[in-house]
Steps between C-alpha positions, in 0.01 A plus 500: 500500500171396652346173614296501180802539272741268680281209608239512219218377729135457398412785735640745754305669782644776719303658785656757733322644804691794646446761769457845358745699714396844377140442606616402851753777559379806307179668408202282598690305770312174438654188650480159336456629144625241253522487125485189282681462170420200278658380178379201296668332204417194288241264649444730799412784262271291284320292767293691758430180701874430525552854637225451756656169611842661534363795701309261726816294560707800609211625716479154665878495551481839673214396730615143565217345304225677696 
């Protein structure tokens, strides 16, 4: 079951930023390498402005509104 199936919302947005461990520990040995995964359903999928607003809000939350 997913949020989409259970709650039947108008839209679901999922954004995951994660550290890429293999890049930091093997091979190229680059520190601070991150990867972003995004998934958009419903209104978030259909409305580019809504996506931008959502991404701005999580960016502001991370930086304390700066």
